[in-house]
C-alpha positions as CSV (number, residue, x, y, z in Angstrom):
1,X,119.5,124.8,89.1
2,X,119.7,121.5,86.5
3,X,117.6,118.2,87.5
4,X,120.8,116.5,89.1
5,X,121.5,119.0,91.3
6,X,117.8,119.4,92.6
7,X,118.0,115.9,93.1
8,X,120.4,116.5,96.3
9,X,119.0,120.0,96.9
10,X,114.6,118.6,97.8
11,X,116.9,116.8,100.4
12,X,118.5,119.2,102.4
13,X,116.7,122.4,101.3
14,X,113.0,121.1,100.7
15,X,111.5,123.8,100.7
16,X,113.9,125.8,97.9
17,X,114.0,122.5,95.7
18,X,110.2,122.2,95.7
19,X,109.9,125.6,94.8
20,X,111.8,125.6,91.5
21,X,110.6,122.5,91.1
22,X,106.8,123.8,91.0
23,X,108.1,126.6,88.9
24,X,110.2,124.5,86.1
25,X,109.1,121.0,86.9
26,X,111.2,118.3,85.1
27,X,110.0,114.3,86.0
28,X,113.3,112.1,84.2
29,X,115.7,112.9,87.0
30,X,114.0,111.6,89.7
31,X,112.6,108.4,87.9
32,X,116.2,108.0,86.2
33,X,117.9,107.6,89.7
34,X,115.4,106.0,91.6
35,X,114.9,103.1,88.8
36,X,118.4,102.5,88.2
37,X,119.3,102.4,92.0
38,X,116.3,99.7,92.3
39,X,117.0,98.0,89.4
40,X,120.7,97.5,91.0
41,X,119.7,96.7,94.3
42,X,117.3,93.9,92.9
43,X,119.9,92.2,91.3
44,X,122.6,92.6,93.9
45,X,119.5,91.1,96.2
46,X,119.4,88.6,94.1
47,X,122.1,87.6,93.3
48,X,123.1,87.3,97.3
49,X,119.6,85.5,98.2
50,X,118.1,82.5,96.7
51,X,114.5,83.5,95.8
52,X,113.1,80.1,96.2
53,X,114.8,79.6,99.3
54,X,112.9,83.3,100.5
55,X,109.4,82.1,99.6
56,X,109.2,78.8,101.5
57,X,111.3,80.7,104.1
58,X,108.5,83.3,104.1
59,X,105.9,80.6,104.2
60,X,107.7,79.1,107.3
61,X,107.3,82.1,109.0
62,X,103.9,82.1,108.4
63,X,103.4,78.5,109.6
64,X,102.0,77.4,106.0
65,X,105.1,75.1,105.1
66,X,104.0,72.8,108.1
67,X,100.8,71.8,106.0
68,X,102.6,71.6,102.7
69,X,104.1,68.2,101.4
70,X,107.9,67.8,100.1
71,X,107.0,67.6,97.1
72,X,104.3,70.8,97.4
73,X,107.7,72.6,98.6
74,X,110.0,71.7,95.9
75,X,107.4,73.2,93.3
76,X,107.4,76.4,95.4
77,X,110.8,76.4,95.1
78,X,111.1,75.9,91.4
79,X,108.8,78.1,90.1
80,X,110.0,80.7,92.9
81,X,113.5,80.4,91.6
82,X,112.2,80.8,87.2
83,X,110.6,84.4,88.3
84,X,112.9,85.6,89.3
85,X,113.5,88.1,86.5
86,X,110.0,89.1,87.2
87,X,110.9,89.8,90.6
88,X,113.9,91.8,89.7
89,X,111.8,93.8,87.1
90,X,108.9,94.2,88.9
91,X,111.6,96.4,91.4
92,X,113.0,98.4,88.9
93,X,109.7,99.7,88.1
94,X,107.9,99.5,91.2
95,X,108.5,103.3,91.6
96,X,107.1,104.2,88.5
97,X,104.8,102.5,89.0
98,X,103.8,104.1,92.6
99,X,104.9,107.6,92.0
100,X,102.4,107.6,88.9
101,X,99.7,105.8,91.3
102,X,100.1,108.5,94.0
103,X,100.3,112.1,91.5
104,X,96.9,110.6,90.2
105,X,95.6,110.2,93.6
106,X,96.9,113.3,94.8
107,X,96.1,115.4,91.7
108,X,92.1,114.4,91.9
109,X,92.9,115.1,95.6
110,X,93.7,118.5,95.3
111,X,92.1,119.2,92.2
112,X,88.8,118.9,94.9
113,X,90.1,120.6,97.2
114,X,91.8,123.7,95.2
115,X,95.1,123.3,93.1
116,X,96.6,125.5,90.3
117,X,99.9,123.2,89.0
118,X,99.2,121.0,86.3
119,X,99.5,117.2,86.0
120,X,103.2,117.1,84.8
121,X,103.8,119.9,88.7
122,X,102.4,117.1,90.6
123,X,104.1,114.3,88.5
124,X,107.6,116.4,88.9
125,X,106.6,117.4,92.8
126,X,105.8,113.8,93.7
127,X,108.9,112.1,91.7
128,X,111.2,114.1,93.4
129,X,109.4,114.0,97.0
130,X,109.7,109.9,97.0
131,X,114.0,110.6,96.5
132,X,114.6,109.1,100.1
133,X,113.2,105.8,98.4
134,X,117.0,105.2,97.6
135,X,117.8,105.7,101.0
136,X,115.5,102.6,101.7
137,X,117.1,100.6,98.4
138,X,120.7,101.2,100.2
139,X,119.5,99.8,103.5
140,X,118.4,96.7,101.7
141,X,121.4,96.7,100.1
142,X,123.4,96.7,103.3
143,X,121.6,94.2,105.3
144,X,121.7,91.8,101.8
145,X,125.4,92.6,102.0
146,X,126.3,92.1,105.7
147,X,123.6,89.2,106.7
148,X,123.4,85.9,106.0
149,X,120.5,84.6,103.4
150,X,118.3,83.2,106.5
151,X,117.9,86.0,108.4
152,X,116.9,88.0,105.8
153,X,112.8,89.0,105.9
154,X,111.2,90.2,102.8
155,X,109.3,92.8,105.0
156,X,111.7,94.3,106.9
157,X,114.8,94.1,103.8
158,X,115.5,98.1,103.8
159,X,112.9,98.9,106.4
160,X,113.6,101.9,109.0
161,X,110.9,100.8,111.0
162,X,110.6,99.5,114.5
163,X,109.8,96.7,113.4
164,X,113.5,95.8,112.7
165,X,114.0,95.6,116.6
166,X,110.8,93.1,116.9
167,X,110.7,89.7,116.8
168,X,107.7,88.5,115.1
169,X,107.1,85.1,116.3
170,X,107.4,86.8,120.0
171,X,105.2,89.7,119.1
172,X,101.2,89.9,118.2
173,X,101.0,90.3,113.8
174,X,98.6,93.8,114.5
175,X,102.0,95.2,116.4
176,X,104.4,93.9,114.1
177,X,102.7,94.5,111.2
178,X,102.1,98.7,113.2
179,X,105.7,98.8,113.1
180,X,106.4,97.6,110.2
181,X,104.3,100.4,108.8
182,X,105.3,103.0,110.7
183,X,108.7,104.0,108.6
184,X,110.8,106.4,108.7
185,X,111.5,106.7,104.7
186,X,107.4,106.9,104.4
187,X,107.3,110.0,107.2
188,X,110.4,111.8,104.9
189,X,108.1,111.4,102.1
190,X,105.7,112.4,103.4
191,X,106.5,115.7,105.0
192,X,108.2,116.2,101.1
193,X,104.8,115.5,99.7
194,X,103.1,118.1,102.8
195,X,105.9,120.7,101.4
196,X,105.4,120.4,97.6
197,X,102.0,120.6,96.9
198,X,102.5,124.1,98.8
199,X,103.5,125.6,95.8
200,X,100.6,123.5,94.3
201,X,97.5,124.7,96.1
202,X,95.5,127.5,95.9
203,X,96.0,129.7,98.5
204,X,92.4,129.1,100.0
205,X,93.8,125.7,100.8
206,X,94.7,125.8,104.7
207,X,97.8,124.0,105.8
208,X,95.7,121.6,107.9
209,X,93.6,120.9,105.0
210,X,96.6,120.6,102.5
211,X,98.6,118.7,105.3
212,X,95.0,116.2,106.0
213,X,95.2,115.7,101.9
214,X,98.4,114.1,102.0
215,X,98.4,112.2,105.5
216,X,94.9,110.6,104.9
217,X,96.4,108.9,101.4
218,X,99.1,107.3,103.9
219,X,97.2,106.2,106.6
220,X,95.0,104.8,104.3
221,X,97.5,102.6,102.3
222,X,99.5,101.9,105.9
223,X,95.8,100.5,106.7
224,X,95.9,98.2,103.8
225,X,99.6,97.3,104.5
226,X,98.7,96.1,107.8
227,X,95.4,94.3,106.7
228,X,97.8,92.6,103.9
229,X,100.4,91.6,106.8
230,X,97.7,90.1,109.0
231,X,96.8,88.3,105.8
232,X,99.7,86.6,105.7
233,X,101.0,86.0,108.8
């Protein structure tokens, strides 16, 4: 099966797809798709939403804008607008950075607990496992196309979590941050990683240990995300 055929197969029959990927690792197709979609969505987003107003609205939600002078607010608007190309470029290469970092972490973990696959194979499995990010990106595009810019919350952009049903101003920061972390896309990616690494771990590695190895990383990064969200307010 060709690489682009696997892009769909990994979403519908992940077990079969991951077995094929583990035997014949390839990374370009998922990276191209994720980068292209991320770039397209970021272009649409910043065409419809003013980066300066988005940054200022975020400061207002956190309460920090109340302590700023009008001159400082104008400076934030100007600086954020100038950085729009940087935001777009960062969004485009974001999946590549995330996948590379995740691969390095999981390769190290499975090197300790027992692996059979090479780094390239781990990279291929991880890249395909992160394809559900496309769903999140498409959800973000729908949000910016349907809802008025003033209602867009950066943290919730593309989110498929319970946080979209909560009002950040009426619930505690902790509850909101945890709800934001429990995202369907993240759970989907974690599930695909668990399935894919089955073919790269040694047979002596139990299912429980494999699941724990994958889930532990998600828990740690989710905890970091919750902490950062708490700091942002």
